[in-house]
C-alpha positions as CSV (number, residue, x, y, z in Angstrom):
1,V,-22.5,203.5,-1.8
2,E,-20.6,200.1,-2.5
3,D,-23.9,198.7,-3.9
4,A,-24.1,201.7,-6.2
5,S,-20.6,201.5,-7.9
6,A,-19.3,199.5,-10.5
7,R,-15.5,198.7,-11.2
8,I,-13.8,196.8,-13.7
9,S,-9.8,196.1,-13.5
10,D,-8.3,193.9,-16.1
11,E,-5.0,193.4,-17.7
12,S,-4.8,191.6,-21.1
13,W,-2.1,190.8,-23.7
14,L,-3.7,191.7,-27.0
15,P,-1.2,190.1,-29.6
16,A,-1.8,190.2,-33.4
17,L,-0.1,188.7,-36.4
18,G,-0.6,189.6,-40.1
19,L,0.6,188.0,-43.2
20,M,0.2,189.4,-46.9
21,Y,1.1,187.6,-50.0
22,D,1.4,189.2,-53.5
23,I,0.0,186.6,-56.1
24,T,0.6,189.4,-58.9
25,P,1.4,193.1,-58.4
26,Q,-2.3,193.7,-58.7
27,M,-3.7,190.8,-56.7
28,K,-2.9,190.3,-52.9
29,V,-4.0,187.6,-50.1
30,R,-4.0,188.9,-46.5
31,A,-4.3,186.7,-43.4
32,S,-4.4,187.8,-39.8
33,W,-5.0,186.6,-36.3
34,S,-5.6,188.8,-33.2
35,K,-6.9,188.8,-29.7
36,T,-9.3,192.0,-28.7
37,I,-11.5,193.0,-25.9
38,A,-15.0,194.6,-25.9
39,R,-15.5,196.8,-22.8
40,P,-19.2,197.5,-21.3
41,T,-20.2,201.0,-21.8
42,F,-20.9,203.2,-19.0
43,R,-24.6,202.8,-19.4
44,E,-24.4,199.0,-19.3
45,L,-22.2,199.2,-16.1
46,A,-24.2,202.0,-14.2
47,P,-26.5,200.3,-11.5
48,V,-29.4,202.6,-12.4
49,A,-32.5,202.3,-14.4
50,T,-33.1,204.7,-17.5
51,E,-36.2,204.9,-19.6
52,E,-36.0,204.5,-23.4
53,F,-37.3,207.6,-25.1
54,I,-39.4,205.7,-27.5
55,F,-41.9,202.9,-26.4
56,G,-40.6,203.2,-22.7
57,D,-38.6,200.1,-22.1
58,E,-36.3,200.7,-18.8
59,F,-32.7,199.9,-19.2
60,I,-31.1,198.5,-16.1
61,G,-27.2,198.6,-15.7
62,N,-25.5,195.6,-14.3
63,P,-22.4,196.4,-12.4
64,D,-21.3,192.7,-12.4
65,L,-20.4,192.8,-16.2
66,T,-17.1,191.7,-17.3
67,M,-15.1,192.4,-20.5
68,S,-15.5,190.2,-23.5
69,K,-12.6,188.7,-24.9
70,I,-12.3,187.9,-28.6
71,T,-10.2,185.8,-30.8
72,N,-10.2,186.9,-34.5
73,Y,-9.4,185.0,-37.7
74,D,-9.4,186.9,-40.9
75,L,-8.6,186.0,-44.6
76,R,-9.0,188.4,-47.4
77,W,-8.4,188.5,-51.3
78,E,-8.2,191.5,-53.3
79,W,-7.6,192.4,-56.8
80,F,-6.8,195.9,-58.0
81,P,-7.4,195.8,-62.0
82,R,-6.8,199.5,-62.3
83,L,-6.6,202.7,-60.2
84,G,-9.6,203.4,-58.3
85,S,-11.0,199.9,-58.9
86,V,-10.9,196.8,-56.6
87,L,-12.7,193.4,-56.2
88,A,-12.4,191.6,-52.9
89,A,-13.7,188.6,-50.9
90,S,-13.3,188.0,-47.1
91,V,-14.1,185.5,-44.6
92,F,-13.7,186.0,-40.8
93,Y,-14.2,184.4,-37.7
94,K,-14.8,185.5,-34.1
95,D,-14.5,183.3,-30.8
96,I,-16.1,185.3,-28.3
97,Q,-15.6,184.7,-24.5
98,D,-18.2,186.3,-22.1
99,P,-20.1,188.1,-24.7
100,I,-22.5,190.9,-23.4
101,E,-26.1,190.2,-24.2
102,L,-29.2,192.3,-23.7
103,L,-32.3,190.4,-22.2
104,S,-35.8,191.6,-21.9
105,F,-38.3,190.6,-19.1
106,A,-41.4,192.2,-17.5
107,A,-42.3,192.7,-13.9
108,G,-45.2,194.8,-12.4
109,N,-46.7,195.9,-15.7
110,R,-43.2,197.2,-16.7
111,S,-40.7,196.3,-19.3
112,F,-36.9,196.1,-18.7
113,I,-33.7,195.4,-20.6
114,Q,-30.7,194.6,-18.9
115,P,-27.2,193.3,-20.1
116,V,-25.6,190.0,-19.0
117,N,-22.5,188.1,-19.7
118,F,-23.1,184.7,-21.4
119,E,-20.3,182.2,-21.7
120,Q,-19.4,181.7,-25.1
121,G,-20.5,183.3,-28.6
122,R,-19.3,182.7,-32.3
123,L,-19.6,184.7,-35.5
124,L,-18.9,183.7,-38.8
125,G,-19.0,186.3,-41.8
126,Y,-18.5,186.7,-45.4
127,E,-18.0,190.0,-47.1
128,F,-17.7,190.8,-50.7
129,E,-16.9,194.2,-51.9
130,G,-16.6,196.0,-55.6
131,R,-15.4,199.4,-56.4
132,A,-15.2,200.7,-60.0
133,A,-14.4,204.1,-61.9
134,P,-14.7,203.0,-65.5
135,R,-12.9,205.5,-67.8
136,W,-16.0,205.6,-70.0
137,A,-18.1,206.8,-67.3
138,G,-16.6,210.3,-67.0
139,G,-16.1,210.9,-63.4
140,V,-18.8,208.3,-62.1
141,S,-17.6,205.7,-59.6
142,F,-19.8,202.7,-58.5
143,G,-19.4,200.7,-55.3
144,L,-20.9,197.5,-53.9
145,N,-20.6,195.7,-50.4
146,L,-22.4,192.7,-49.1
147,T,-21.7,191.1,-45.7
148,L,-23.4,188.0,-44.6
149,L,-23.3,187.1,-40.9
150,D,-24.0,183.6,-39.0
151,S,-23.8,184.2,-35.3
152,E,-24.4,182.0,-32.4
153,V,-24.5,182.2,-28.6
154,D,-24.8,179.5,-25.9
155,V,-27.6,180.1,-23.6
156,P,-26.7,179.3,-19.9
157,L,-28.4,176.1,-18.5
158,S,-30.0,178.5,-15.7
159,E,-31.6,180.5,-18.6
160,Q,-32.9,177.5,-20.2
161,E,-34.3,176.0,-17.2
162,S,-36.0,179.3,-16.3
163,L,-37.8,179.7,-19.7
164,S,-38.7,176.0,-20.2
165,A,-42.0,176.5,-18.5
166,F,-43.1,179.0,-21.3
167,G,-41.5,177.3,-24.3
168,L,-38.9,179.8,-24.8
169,D,-35.9,177.6,-24.0
170,E,-33.3,176.9,-26.6
171,E,-29.6,175.8,-26.2
172,T,-28.2,178.5,-28.6
173,R,-29.6,181.5,-30.4
174,R,-28.3,184.5,-32.5
175,L,-25.8,186.9,-31.0
176,Q,-27.7,190.0,-29.9
177,G,-26.8,193.0,-32.2
178,Q,-25.6,191.0,-35.3
179,P,-27.9,191.3,-38.4
180,E,-28.2,188.6,-40.8
181,Y,-26.7,190.7,-43.6
182,V,-25.8,194.2,-44.3
183,G,-25.5,195.5,-48.0
184,N,-25.0,198.8,-49.7
185,I,-24.6,200.1,-53.0
186,N,-23.4,203.4,-53.9
187,M,-22.6,205.9,-56.9
188,T,-20.7,209.0,-56.9
189,Y,-19.9,211.6,-59.5
190,D,-17.3,214.4,-59.5
191,H,-16.8,216.9,-62.1
192,E,-13.8,219.0,-61.3
193,P,-13.9,221.7,-64.1
194,S,-17.6,222.6,-63.1
195,G,-17.1,222.1,-59.2
196,F,-20.0,219.7,-59.0
197,S,-20.1,216.4,-57.1
198,F,-22.9,214.0,-56.4
199,G,-23.4,210.9,-54.2
200,L,-26.3,208.4,-53.7
201,F,-25.9,205.7,-51.1
202,Y,-28.5,202.8,-50.5
203,T,-28.0,200.6,-47.5
204,V,-30.2,197.8,-46.1
205,V,-29.7,195.9,-42.8
206,G,-31.2,192.4,-42.3
207,E,-33.1,191.2,-39.3
208,T,-31.2,191.6,-36.2
209,L,-31.9,190.3,-32.5
210,A,-32.4,193.2,-30.3
211,T,-32.9,191.6,-27.0
212,G,-32.9,188.0,-25.8
213,A,-35.8,185.9,-24.0
214,A,-35.6,186.1,-20.2
215,R,-38.4,185.3,-17.5
216,G,-39.8,188.2,-15.3
217,S,-42.0,188.1,-12.2
218,E,-44.9,186.3,-13.8
219,D,-44.0,185.0,-17.4
220,G,-41.4,184.9,-20.0
221,V,-40.7,187.3,-22.5
222,P,-39.7,186.1,-26.0
223,N,-36.6,187.2,-28.2
224,V,-37.1,190.6,-29.9
225,F,-36.1,190.8,-33.3
226,N,-35.7,194.1,-35.3
227,E,-37.1,194.0,-38.7
228,S,-34.7,194.5,-41.9
229,L,-34.5,198.3,-42.7
230,A,-33.5,200.0,-45.8
231,N,-32.1,203.6,-46.0
232,M,-31.0,205.8,-49.0
233,N,-28.9,209.1,-48.6
234,A,-28.0,211.5,-51.3
235,S,-25.6,214.7,-51.2
236,L,-25.1,217.3,-54.1
237,T,-22.1,219.7,-53.7
238,K,-21.2,222.8,-55.7
239,R,-17.7,224.3,-55.1
240,F,-17.0,228.0,-55.7
241,G,-13.4,228.7,-56.1
242,E,-10.8,227.2,-53.9
243,H,-12.4,227.9,-50.5
244,C,-16.1,227.9,-50.6
245,S,-18.8,225.2,-51.3
246,L,-22.6,224.8,-51.0
247,T,-23.9,221.1,-50.0
248,L,-27.5,219.9,-50.2
249,K,-28.0,216.6,-48.4
250,G,-31.1,214.2,-48.1
251,K,-31.1,211.6,-45.4
252,N,-33.3,208.5,-44.9
253,L,-34.9,209.3,-48.2
254,T,-37.0,206.0,-48.2
255,R,-38.5,206.5,-45.0
256,D,-39.2,202.8,-44.3
257,L,-41.1,201.5,-41.5
258,K,-39.1,200.7,-38.5
259,G,-40.6,197.6,-36.8
260,S,-39.6,194.9,-34.1
261,V,-41.4,191.4,-33.4
262,Y,-41.5,189.0,-30.5
263,R,-40.5,185.5,-31.8
264,T,-40.8,182.3,-29.9
265,P,-38.0,179.3,-30.9
266,R,-41.1,177.7,-32.5
267,G,-41.3,180.7,-34.9
268,E,-44.4,182.2,-33.6
269,E,-44.5,186.1,-33.9
270,E,-46.2,189.1,-32.6
271,T,-45.5,192.8,-33.4
272,K,-44.0,194.8,-30.6
273,T,-43.3,198.1,-32.1
274,Q,-43.8,199.9,-35.5
275,R,-43.2,203.4,-36.3
276,D,-42.3,205.9,-39.2
277,T,-38.8,206.9,-39.6
278,A,-38.0,210.6,-40.5
279,G,-36.3,211.7,-43.5
280,R,-34.1,214.8,-43.3
281,I,-33.2,217.7,-45.8
282,S,-30.1,220.0,-44.9
283,L,-28.5,222.8,-46.9
284,S,-24.9,224.0,-45.5
285,F,-22.2,226.5,-46.6
286,G,-18.6,225.6,-46.2
287,Y,-15.5,227.8,-46.2
288,T,-12.0,226.3,-45.8
289,W,-8.6,228.0,-45.7
């Protein structure tokens, strides 16, 4: 029973400090420093194997996982030229102790994924945000957000030595689960007299490390990257009086292919998966009181 159990006990102080300075009544600078933690999920801790629904990778929990401890630094400039409008730029940095990384390996003609703790990781990000509701647009507002990420994790020496025979060793690589960039553009329209509102949202997520390289029973499995993916959603709502509404929603209207590739440190690639993504149309009636 003890071999099939997982337990984490940890006491951590999580201090935070924030400062704000008004350059003008419409312009501010914010700075913050904080310490946070990231807990393993139940599935990551559970010492059992569960098969992925798509493509059949088996996920094996790791009861030896520990919590990640993160030191955060944030600096943000923002300007509010008028009500409903904002222009902002941010830079943030995270120093991560014991980050939880997913590794993929093969054994006995089966593919496995397992979470492990690496020693140290870092994340540097830049974010740009704009939102405007011009008077001349008559109820139309526009939004734009772009985040650029540069992440790095130190690969343990034991992993480097294990992968060197297959040419897959590297001292550092990207943090698992952190895309190169995330961008979104949106437009909304609200016409109060008629009760109509409309929203259009376009999001693109850059290439993301899905699992890191690891050695199996016979050979090594390279890093697996999820390719960039775009998505468009739309919604149209008609309100009837104070209580009733009818909403038509469309999700994933672009229906991009979702793919992943194996990639070696030398840049050699081979397709791992590729599949269609489903769009969805829904119609709902709402009543509030």
